[in-house]
C-alpha positions in Angstrom: -12.6 -10.9 -11.9 -14.5 -13.5 -14.0 -15.0 -11.3 -17.1 -15.0 -13.5 -20.2 -14.8 -10.6 -22.5 -11.6 -9.5 -20.9 -10.1 -13.0 -21.2 -11.0 -13.1 -24.9 -9.2 -9.8 -25.5 -6.1 -11.1 -23.7 -6.2 -14.4 -25.8 -6.6 -12.5 -29.0 -3.8 -10.1 -28.2 -1.4 -12.9 -27.4 -2.5 -15.2 -30.2 -3.5 -18.0 -27.8 -6.6 -20.1 -27.5 -7.6 -22.7 -25.0 -10.4 -25.2 -24.5 -12.8 -24.6 -21.7 -12.4 -20.8 -21.8 -15.1 -20.4 -19.1 -12.5 -21.5 -16.5 -10.1 -18.7 -17.4 -10.1 -15.4 -15.6 -8.0 -12.3 -15.4 -6.6 -10.8 -12.2 -8.0 -7.4 -11.2 -4.8 -5.9 -12.6 -1.8 -7.6 -14.2 0.7 -9.0 -11.7 4.4 -8.7 -12.5 6.6 -11.7 -11.6 8.2 -14.9 -12.9 8.0 -18.7 -12.6 10.3 -19.7 -9.8 13.7 -20.8 -11.2 12.9 -19.7 -14.8 14.3 -16.2 -15.3 13.2 -16.2 -18.9 9.6 -16.3 -17.7 9.7 -12.7 -16.4 6.6 -10.7 -17.3 3.0 -9.8 -16.4 0.5 -12.5 -15.5 -2.6 -11.5 -17.4 -4.8 -14.7 -17.3 -5.2 -17.9 -15.3 -7.5 -20.9 -15.1 -6.4 -21.5 -11.5 -3.8 -24.0 -12.5 -1.9 -22.5 -15.5 -1.0 -18.9 -15.8 -0.4 -16.9 -19.0 2.5 -14.5 -18.7 2.8 -11.6 -21.2 6.5 -10.8 -21.9 8.0 -7.8 -23.6 9.1 -8.5 -27.2 8.8 -12.3 -26.7 6.0 -14.8 -27.1 3.7 -15.4 -24.1 4.9 -17.8 -21.5 2.6 -20.5 -20.0 3.5 -21.7 -16.5 2.0 -23.3 -13.4 0.3 -20.9 -11.1 1.7 -22.5 -8.0 5.3 -21.6 -9.1 4.5 -18.0 -10.1 6.3 -15.6 -7.8 5.2 -12.0 -7.8 7.8 -9.3 -7.4 5.6 -7.3 -5.1 4.8 -9.3 -1.9 1.4 -7.5 -1.7 0.3 -9.4 -4.9 0.5 -12.7 -3.1 -3.1 -12.2 -1.8 -4.3 -11.6 -5.4 -2.7 -14.8 -6.5 -4.3 -16.7 -3.6 -7.8 -15.5 -4.7 -7.2 -16.8 -8.3 -6.4 -20.4 -7.2 -9.2 -22.9 -7.1 -10.7 -23.8 -3.8 -10.4 -27.5 -3.2 -11.9 -29.5 -0.4 -10.0 -32.4 0.9 -12.4 -35.3 1.8 -12.5 -36.3 5.4 -11.5 -39.8 6.4 -15.1 -40.7 7.3 -16.3 -39.7 3.8 -13.6 -41.9 2.2 -14.6 -44.9 4.4 -18.3 -44.4 3.6 -17.5 -44.2 -0.2 -15.8 -47.7 0.0 -19.0 -49.3 1.4 -21.4 -47.7 -1.2 
């Protein structure tokens, strides 16, 4: 899933370039869907950095949206999207209190 060469091919094909390209990855296969509430964003999600997603659209420029609002048309693709999101750890209350005293 973290194939930098594949990401570079997608960026070149769509004419896009982003800083910190190491954070970008492609799903195992393109996921068809849209950004919730934006019907003009319909297309195939071809790359993500865990926050933004790049959607390739037919005969239109690529669309950049927020991954949290991407809705796949096939409900089975929801698991694929969950794997692409970054894993964040919420600090425990004890850790927050200890940080105040250090």
